[in-house]
N, C-alpha and C positions, 0 to 999 in steps of 0.2 A: 485607602490603600497607601502603605508607607512608600517612601522614596526608594528604599532598598528593595522592596518587593517589585516595584515598577521597573527598576533597573535589571533585576534578575529576569523578569518576564521578557524584557527587550533582548537580553542576551540569549535566552532560549529561542526567541523568535528569529534572531539572526542565524542561529545554528539550524533551526528547522527550515528556514528559507534556503540556506546553503544545501541542505539535503534535498529540497524540492528542485533546486536548479541542477544539481549534479547527481541525481538519483542513479544514473547509469554509470557513474564512476566509482572506483573503489574508495569507500569512505570508512574511516576508522574513528574510534572514540577520541584518541589524542588530537587529531586534527579538528574535530568538532568542538572539543573542549577549548582548544586555542581560540576558535572563532568566538566562543562565548566568554572567554577570559576567566575560566574557572578550572579547577583540577578535574581529572577524569572521573573520579568517584563522585564528586559533587555534581558534575554535569549529568551523570546518569540519574542520580537521585532527583535532582531538580527538574530535569526533563520529564521524568515520569510523574512527578507531582504536578507539573504544569499542564501536561497534555494527556495524562492518563495511560500512557504506554511508554515502554522503553524506547530509546533511540533506534535500536536494532529492529524492533517490531514496527515502528513507524516507517522506517526505510523499506522494510520488506513489503509492507502494505502499499506503500507508494509505488514500488516497482511492479507489484501485481496489478494495481490500478492501470498503470500504463500498458502492461501486457494485455489486459482485458481489452483495451482500446485497439491495440495493434492486431490482436487475434480477430476482432470483428471487422476492422476497416482496412486491412491489408491482406495480401495473398502470401505473406511471408510464412514459412513453416515455423513450427513451434520452437525448433532449435535456434533459428535466427532471432525470434522474438526473445527467447531466453537470454541470449548474449546482448541483444540490443537494450534491454532494460537493466543490465548490470549484474546478472547472475553469472557465475563462472562454471556452474555445473547444471546440466539438464536435470539430473536427479533431484538436486536441491530445489530447483525452480518448480518442478512438477509437484514435489511434496508440499512446498510452501503455498503454491497456487491452490492445491486441493484443500489445505488447512483453512485458507482464507475464504475461498469462493465456494467450497463444498463439492467440487468436481474437478477432474483433471482438465488441463488446458484444451486438449483435443476435443473432449466431450463438450466443454463450454462453447467452443467455436461451432460445433455441429448443432447444438441445441439453440443457441441464440442467433438472432438475425437482426441487423440494424433496423431501427424503426425510423422511418422518414416522416411520419405524420406527427410525431411527438417532438416538441422543442428539445434540443440537445441538453439544455440546463435541467430539464425534468428527468431525462434519460440518465444523465450522470448522477443525479441525486438518488434515483431509484436503484441504480445498479452498483453504486459505490459500496465496497465492503466497509462496514462501520467499525469493525474491530477485528483483531487478529484471532483466528480460531473460532469465530462465531459459526453456529450452524446455519444452514440455509433458512430462508424465511418460511413462515407458515404457509404462504401461498405456494411456494415451490414444493413443500412437503405434501400439500393437498393434491397438487398436480401429479406427483410421483406415486401417490397412493392409488391402487386399482379401485374402480367404481364398484359399489356393493351390488 
């Protein structure tokens, strides 16, 4: 790996770490590009090449991951969770949640129950959405299908 590639990767990691720390804050491309010391257009292209998704999609997925946790482990209503994770519109939150998880937030809360017998590291790995807009897993589809 060349020195330039290594420095570029570090810059993208700095920006991604900033997104992870402040996912609930309003973040914009100019601020993230400044963190990475690159132009806005270069930041978007390089972030996507490095992590496989745009900064916006990464941030949306990160916010939805946190919302999934809050929906299962707190009694906060969906609107409170929406604002707590950084969305400014309940409609946008619900639409984005449904695109990533495959079901609306209220249905997700009703259908899922916290599992105490499984270590949390496994639960997080199994329930973490892997990509923006992916369909539900094969197992979820089989469970949703009526028995013959």
